[in-house]
C-alpha positions in Angstrom: 11.2 82.8 63.8 13.7 81.1 61.9 15.5 78.0 63.2 18.3 80.1 63.9 16.8 83.1 65.8 14.7 79.6 68.3 18.5 78.5 68.6 20.3 81.8 69.6 17.1 82.7 72.2 17.8 78.7 74.1 21.7 79.6 74.3 20.9 82.7 75.6 18.4 80.6 78.1 21.2 78.2 78.9 23.8 81.2 79.8 21.3 83.0 81.8 19.7 79.4 84.0 21.7 76.7 83.6 24.5 75.3 86.1 26.7 74.4 83.5 26.6 78.0 81.9 30.0 79.5 81.3 29.0 82.6 82.9 29.8 82.9 86.5 27.1 84.0 88.9 27.6 87.5 88.9 27.6 87.5 85.0 24.6 85.8 84.8 22.8 88.0 87.2 23.4 90.9 84.6 23.1 88.6 81.6 20.9 90.0 79.0 21.5 87.7 75.9 24.7 87.5 73.7 25.3 90.1 70.7 25.0 88.5 67.2 25.3 89.4 63.9 22.3 89.5 61.8 21.6 86.0 59.8 23.4 86.0 55.9 22.5 83.7 53.4 25.6 84.6 51.5 27.7 83.2 54.5 26.4 79.6 54.3 28.9 77.9 52.2 27.8 74.7 50.2 30.9 72.9 48.7 33.0 70.2 48.5 35.6 68.6 51.5 38.8 68.8 49.4 40.9 66.1 50.0 43.6 65.7 47.3 46.9 67.3 48.8 45.9 66.9 52.2 48.1 65.4 55.1 45.3 63.7 57.1 47.3 61.7 59.1 49.3 64.5 60.2 48.3 65.4 64.4 47.6 68.7 64.0 48.4 70.5 67.9 46.6 73.1 68.8 47.8 75.6 72.0 44.7 76.2 74.3 44.0 79.2 75.7 45.3 77.8 79.3 48.6 76.5 78.4 47.7 72.8 77.1 46.9 71.0 74.0 44.1 69.0 71.7 45.3 67.2 69.1 43.3 67.1 65.7 43.6 65.8 62.1 42.7 67.3 59.4 39.5 66.4 57.1 39.8 68.3 54.2 39.3 72.0 53.1 36.8 74.3 52.0 37.2 77.1 49.3 35.1 79.3 48.6 34.8 83.1 47.9 33.2 86.2 49.8 33.3 89.6 48.9 35.4 88.6 45.6 38.1 87.7 48.1 39.0 83.6 47.6 39.1 82.2 50.7 39.3 78.2 52.7 39.3 77.4 55.8 40.7 73.6 57.0 37.8 70.8 58.8 39.6 68.9 61.7 38.4 65.7 62.8 38.6 64.0 66.0 38.2 60.9 67.6 36.1 62.1 70.2 33.2 63.9 67.9 30.9 63.4 64.8 31.2 66.7 63.6 34.3 68.2 62.1 36.0 71.1 63.9 36.4 75.0 62.0 38.4 76.9 64.7 39.1 80.0 62.5 40.0 83.9 63.2 39.0 86.7 60.8 39.4 90.1 59.9 37.0 90.8 62.5 38.8 89.0 65.6 39.7 91.4 68.3 37.8 93.9 67.0 33.9 92.9 66.5 34.5 89.5 67.5 36.7 87.3 70.2 40.2 87.8 69.5 41.0 84.4 69.8 38.9 83.2 67.3 35.6 81.5 66.8 34.4 78.4 66.1 32.0 75.9 63.9 31.0 72.2 63.8 30.4 70.7 59.9 28.6 67.8 59.7 30.8 64.9 58.0 30.6 65.2 53.8 27.6 63.7 52.7 27.6 61.1 49.6 29.0 63.5 46.9 31.6 64.9 49.4 30.1 67.9 50.1 29.7 70.1 53.5 27.6 73.0 54.4 29.8 75.5 56.8 27.8 78.3 57.9 29.2 81.0 59.3 25.9 82.2 60.8 26.6 79.5 63.2 29.8 80.7 64.3 30.4 80.8 68.4 32.9 82.0 70.4 34.4 79.4 72.9 33.3 80.0 76.4 37.3 81.0 77.5 35.6 84.4 75.7 33.4 84.4 78.6 35.4 83.0 81.3 39.4 82.2 81.4 38.8 79.0 83.8 37.6 77.6 80.5 40.4 75.7 78.1 39.8 76.4 74.4 42.1 75.7 71.8 43.5 78.6 70.0 42.7 78.5 65.9 46.1 77.2 63.8 47.3 80.1 61.3 46.0 77.9 58.6 42.1 79.2 59.5 43.4 82.7 59.9 41.1 84.5 57.3 41.6 88.1 56.0 38.3 88.4 55.5 35.5 89.7 57.8 33.2 87.2 58.3 30.2 88.9 60.2 28.2 86.1 60.9 27.4 84.4 64.6 28.6 85.8 67.7 30.1 89.3 68.4 32.2 90.2 71.4 31.0 89.5 74.9 30.5 92.5 77.3 30.1 91.2 80.9 
């Protein structure tokens, strides 16, 4: 079993059994596990976190699914190519988080994946300024399972035109 498969099995167990699961009691009673895209090595992006020309001081206010707001700052941009098309994502920092936050939408949003978008956490840059953005780890925010949860909506700068078929798929209750 790969490390990713093991993580996914543990997450399914958490969703099924843990009192802090985002699933309602009735959802947990029939829960058979989350649906995932197969692991895809091509969707692991190792690249520099570019900061030139990035306003790292500007407060980025993200609206949430319940009408609230959460504030972040840009940490930098990662540029990559997928299926022969250029793409980029902005990584965000928050004083409450060690990891960098990557909320994004892509061409699968609202069809194969949660319509409001998915999330990733990325370790801060290494000594050479590089990060690893592993789209296989893309997950649905808790509001995809239960509208009682408040989740930041990915800003327009992270709406990708490419289809990232990695990570979690739509949740079917």
